[in-house]
C-alpha positions as CSV (number, residue, x, y, z in Angstrom):
1,M,-9.9,-18.4,-8.3
2,V,-11.7,-15.1,-8.3
3,L,-13.2,-13.9,-5.0
4,A,-16.0,-11.5,-5.5
5,Q,-16.7,-10.3,-2.0
6,Q,-19.6,-8.2,-0.8
7,F,-18.5,-4.9,0.7
8,G,-21.3,-2.6,1.7
9,G,-23.7,-4.3,-0.7
10,R,-21.2,-4.2,-3.7
11,S,-19.3,-7.0,-5.3
12,V,-15.5,-6.5,-5.3
13,I,-12.8,-8.4,-7.0
14,K,-9.3,-8.1,-5.4
15,A,-6.4,-8.1,-7.7
16,R,-2.6,-7.9,-7.5
17,V,-0.5,-6.7,-10.4
18,T,3.3,-7.4,-10.2
19,V,5.6,-5.5,-12.5
20,T,9.2,-6.5,-13.0
21,L,12.0,-5.5,-15.3
22,K,12.5,-7.8,-18.3
23,N,15.6,-10.0,-18.4
24,G,18.5,-8.2,-19.8
25,V,17.3,-4.7,-18.7
26,L,19.8,-3.2,-16.3
27,D,18.5,-2.8,-12.7
28,P,20.6,-0.2,-10.8
29,Q,18.2,-0.2,-7.9
30,G,18.5,-4.0,-7.6
31,K,22.3,-3.7,-7.7
32,A,22.2,-1.0,-4.9
33,I,20.0,-3.2,-2.7
34,E,22.3,-6.2,-3.4
35,G,25.3,-4.1,-2.2
36,A,23.5,-2.7,0.8
37,L,22.5,-6.2,1.9
38,G,26.1,-7.3,1.7
39,S,27.3,-4.3,3.7
40,L,24.7,-5.2,6.4
41,G,26.2,-8.6,6.8
42,F,23.8,-10.7,4.6
43,S,26.2,-12.8,2.7
44,G,25.3,-15.0,-0.3
45,V,22.7,-12.7,-1.7
46,G,23.0,-12.1,-5.5
47,Q,21.0,-11.1,-8.5
48,V,18.6,-8.8,-6.7
49,R,15.9,-7.5,-9.0
50,Q,13.4,-4.9,-7.9
51,G,9.8,-4.4,-9.0
52,K,6.4,-2.9,-8.1
53,V,3.3,-4.4,-6.7
54,F,-0.2,-2.9,-7.1
55,D,-3.2,-4.1,-5.1
56,L,-6.5,-3.1,-6.6
57,E,-10.2,-3.6,-5.9
58,L,-12.5,-3.7,-8.9
59,D,-16.2,-3.4,-8.6
60,G,-18.2,-6.3,-10.0
61,A,-18.0,-10.0,-10.2
62,D,-17.1,-10.6,-13.8
63,K,-13.7,-12.3,-13.9
64,A,-13.2,-11.9,-17.7
65,K,-14.0,-8.2,-17.6
66,A,-11.7,-7.7,-14.6
67,E,-8.8,-9.4,-16.4
68,A,-9.4,-7.4,-19.5
69,D,-9.5,-4.1,-17.6
70,L,-6.4,-5.0,-15.6
71,K,-4.5,-5.8,-18.8
72,A,-5.5,-2.5,-20.3
73,M,-4.4,-0.7,-17.1
74,C,-1.0,-2.4,-17.3
75,E,-0.6,-1.6,-21.0
76,K,-1.6,2.1,-20.6
77,L,-0.2,3.0,-17.2
78,L,1.0,0.5,-14.6
79,A,3.9,-1.0,-16.7
80,N,6.3,0.2,-19.3
81,T,5.9,-2.8,-21.6
82,V,9.1,-1.9,-23.5
83,I,11.2,-2.8,-20.5
84,E,8.8,-4.4,-18.0
85,N,6.7,-7.5,-17.7
86,Y,3.6,-7.8,-15.6
87,T,1.5,-10.5,-14.0
88,I,-2.0,-10.3,-12.8
89,A,-3.4,-12.4,-10.0
90,L,-7.1,-12.3,-9.0
91,D,-7.9,-13.3,-5.4
């Protein structure tokens, strides 16, 4: 569901882009977090993978345009598509 809210007389679509490493790509930061959690006493935690989250507000109410623009943003800047996957959620 797309929520086009009125903010100061303008329509805004809120979006969340989640970027994660593709399966098979080494994740040293995830391994470091996994080790740190273990040393802090959190047992049973394994296979930690880290990622990035971007929250964006887009002017307008056109869901198709927003999705196309977000995909272009991911392909050009937000994600390294050689080693990362991304998902787009419109709120």
